[in-house]
N, C-alpha and C positions, 0 to 999 in steps of 0.2 A: 541546554535543550530550552526551547519555548514551553512552557508549562502548558500553554493552551492548546498543544498538539494532542494532548492525551484528554480527550474529551469525555470524563466520566461525569454520569448524571445521578445525583441524589435521589434515592428510592428505587434504582434500577439494579442494584446488588443482587446476584441469584443468591439463593439461600446457601449458607456455608455448608449445610448438612448434604444428604442425598438430594439430586436435583429432582427425583421423581419422574413423573410422566412428562415434564418439560424436556428431560433431556433425551427422550425418544423422538421429538420431533424433528424433521428434516431441516438441514441447515438452510437450504434454499426455499424460498416462499413457493408454493405451489401455483404455477400459472393458470391452471384449471379453475381454482377458486378465486384468485385475485383478478384476473384479467377482466371480468365484465365491469367491475366497479373501477378498476385502474384506466380503462378505457374512457368511461364516463367523465372520471377526473381529469386524464389527459385533454380530452375535448375541451372540457372547461377552462383548463390552463392556457392552451392555444387560444381559446376565444378571448380571454383577455389580452394576449399580445396581439391579436388582429382585429380587436374591435367586435368580436362575435363572428365575423366571416370566416368560418372554418367548418371543413367537413371532417367526417370521421376518418375518410381515406385519407386525410391530409396526414394523419398520425402514423408514424412508421419506428417499426423496431422498438416497440413499447416492452419495457421489462422493469420488474421491481427487483433490486438488487438485494443481496445479504444484508447490505448496510442501510437498508431500509429507504432506498432512494428509488422515486419513480423516474425513469429515465426513458426518453423518447426523442425522435426527430421530427420537427415540423417542417414539411416539404409541401409548400403551396406556390401559387403564382404571385403572391403578394411581395415577397421579398426573397433574399436568400435564404437557404435552409439553415435551421438552427437545431442544437441539441439543447433541450430543455430537461431541468432536473428539479424535482419537487421532493422535499423530504417527509418522511412519513412517520418521523418519531423525534423526540427531543434530541437524540444523540444524532440524528441525522441532520437537524438544523444546525447544530453546533459544527457538525463536520463540514458541511456545505459553506457555512458562513467562514471557516477558517480556511477552506480552499479559495475562497474569493479573495479573503484578504490576502493570501500568499500570492495570487496572482497580480494583485494591484502593487504589492512591494516590488516584485520582480519587474513589473512594468515601468515602475518609477526609478528603478535602479540603473544608473548610468553606466554601471560595471558590466551589465550584461550585455550591452550592444545587440550585436545581430542575433543573439540567442532568442531575442522577442519574437522572432518569425517562427519559433517553435511552439509558442505560448497561445492557448486559447483566449479570446477577449471575451470576458464575462461581465454580467451586469446583473445585480442583484435587483429584484423588483418585489415590492410587497403590495397586497391589495387586501383592503379591509381589515388590516391588522392580522388576518388569519391564514391566507394563501401565500406562501413563499416560494419562488421560483428563481432559478438561475437560468438566463438564457445565454448560450455560448455560440460563436461563429462557428460553423463547421470547419475544420482544418481539412486539408486535402490528405490522401494516403489510405492506407488500409492497416487494421490493427497488426502489429507484428506477429502475436500469436497465431492469427487465422492466416496470415502468409506462410508462416512455417509449417502449420498443418497441412497445407496444399503443397507446399515445396520446401520438404526437410533438408534438402540438399543446400539450400540458401542460409543454414544456420550461421556458419561460421562469417561470412562477410556483414550478414546483418548485425551479429552481436558486436563484432568489431567496431562497426559505424555505430552503433548505439551507446557503447561504451566510451568511444571518443567524444560523442556529443554531450553526455554527462559529465565526462572529465572537464570540457571546456567551461560548462557551468561552474564546477568546483573551481577551477583556476582562476576564474574571474572574482569569485565571491569568497575565497578561502584564505585562512591564515594557520600557521602551525601552532598548534597549542598542547600544553601538557595534559594528557588524559587523564591523570590521576587527581587533577583539579575539576574535572567534568563528571566523575563517576556518581555523584549524588543526582544528577540530571541524566546523565546517559545510560545509568544502570538501574539505581534504587527506585526512582519514580516508576520507572516501566515495570520492575519486579512487583511493586507494590500494586500495579494495575491487574496483573496476573493473580496475585493472592487475592485480591477483592472480587475479581469477576470471574474466576475460574473455580468452582467449588474443589475441585481435586486438589488444586494448590492450596486451599486452606485446611485439608485434612494433615495427619500426622506425617505421612510419607511424602505428600507433596510439598508440604512447607520445609522439611528436611533437604528435599531435592533443590528447591529454590534458594536455600541458603547456600548450598553446596554451588550452585551456579554463580550466586553473589561473590563468593569467597574466589570462585576461579577467575571471574571477570575483573575484580578489584585487583586481585595479584597480577594478572597478565597485563593490565593497563598502568600498573604502577610503574612510574619511570619513563612511560612511552611518550613520544610525541606524535600526534596525529593531525591530519588537517581538519579543520572545523570549517564548514562551509554552508551554503544553502543546498540543503539535501531534498530530494524528491520524496523520500520516504516510502515509496511503493513503486520503484522502479523496476517493472517487470515489462517482459515483451507485450502483454495486452494494453499496457499504457504508453506503448509507442507507435504512433502513426509513422509508415515508410512508404515511400512511392515504391508503387509495384514493380516498375521496370527496373530502376537502379538500386531499389533497396536502401536508400538513404533516408535517414529521418526527417520527416515533414511535419511532426507535432509530438509534443509531450502533453498528455492528458491526465486528470485526475490528481489534483495538489492537495488534496484534503489532508495528508500525512506529511506534508512539507513543514521543515525547520529551518530557520534562518542561521543557525550555527550547530547543525548535528555533525556527528563524524562521517564525513563523505563517503568513506568506505563502505557503508552500509548500502549505497546504491549500486556501485558496481558488484558486490558480493551477491545481493539479493537478484540482480538481473542474470548471473551466471547460475546460481542454483536454481531459480525458477525455469531456466532453459533445460536444466536436467530433470526437474520436476515434470515438465511437459513432454520429453522426450520417453522418460520412463513411467509416466502416467502413475506416480505415486504421490503422496503426502508430501508437503515441504518438509514437515517435521522429521519423517523418516529418512529424507535425505539428509537432512543435517546430522539426525542420530548416527548414521553411518559415517559422516565426516568425522564425528567425535571418537566413534569406536576405532576407526583406522589411524586416527591422528593426524589427518589432513585431507586436502582436496585430492580428486583423481586428477592424473596427469593432464587430461584434456581440459580440465577446468582451470589448472594453474597455467596452462598455456593461453587461455583467453584473459586471464587475469593479468598477463603479461602485457596486454594492450589496455589496461585501465590504470588509473591514477592511484593505486594501492601499492603498500609495500610487498615485494616479491614473497609469494607464500612460504617457498623453501627457505627464505631466510628468517621467518617467524620462529621465536622459539617455542610457542604453542600455534602451531599452524591451525587449530580448531578454534582460536579465540574470535577472530573476526567473523567466521561463520556463526558462531554461537552469538555474538553482539547482533549481527544481522538478524538471526532469527528472533531474538528477543524485541528487538524493534518492531518485526513484522507481525509477530503474534500479539504484542501487547497494543499495537496500533490498531489490529482488527477487532480484540475484545473491548477497546474503548469506543470504537465506532458503533458496535451492536451489540446487544446482550444475546444475541441469537448465536455467537460463537461460544461463549463461556458455557451455554445451556446445552449445547450440542455434543452428546457423548462421542459420537462419531469424529467430530471435529477435534476434540479434545484429544481423543485415543489416537488419532492419527498425526497432530501436531504438536501437542504439548507434552503428554507423557513419554513418548520414546526419548526426546531429547533430554528432558529432566532426569529419567531414569538413568540414562547413559552418562549423564554428568556425574550423578551421584556413585556410580560404579567406579568411577576412575580414581 
């Protein structure tokens, strides 16, 4: 694993004791509080790109993400629409910079070929040494999660197409690799992020559960051969753009968690688990905890994974192993990107505690 993909920042480690009042804060920034200043900042950023000739009404879909990014669309008559991303914290700077580097590497990778059409083109711009932004060309299509909310009956064909798309990237960039030689990168580094960034994991019960997960992952990966490839790292329906009529992928966005040599199964498993999360409207951690409790995936999810580039779930000695590895990559990536995750009792209670508690019981 590329160690740069886990973007920890010195001085931002939450208190290892009780999180106090910070743990009661909502995970998502309150738009009623942040929108006035965010709109002014977005207008200024847009002016830097357009030489000051920008109106406030040219700024669309303004939001501040949980990962401390200010994101908006710039739609005026001067040029093609752009997606603008501006970091609001040191971690967000590292995340955005990492995503830009991943896109540049993919654009220069001759193995990728026609897959480049799914990539946003990004240009990193700095002004006055302080204002950092990334301007991306708007790709066609709508977000997959938005389409499925309007038309849930299209879940199966969309999922099959999305899994086939990421499998093509994995085939182009992948190679078989002994998993037990990569556990330090694929497992231990990410468990260390949880222990450092999530206060519950630093307590006695949490630390014991983290050790139990480490033993299970190390034991399950021993002697295994998995495909190591370019992974997206956060491959869920919200990061897939699709043609609204055909449902075929037209773009893949948000490469901040990308890794050049990760276990590519995490992309396919995360997509299938995220689909279930969206259908059931539950936290991902609760979905994965259920998988551990029953000892495997649900039949419908197994059927979808049959269209992916992963070992058949029913042939796995521990059918919960790859869901657990996927969960670890997801939650460690989130907590590395923003301190909000580790400080949110609601997020930790819904996404971290259920999985680790269930693993410790087994």
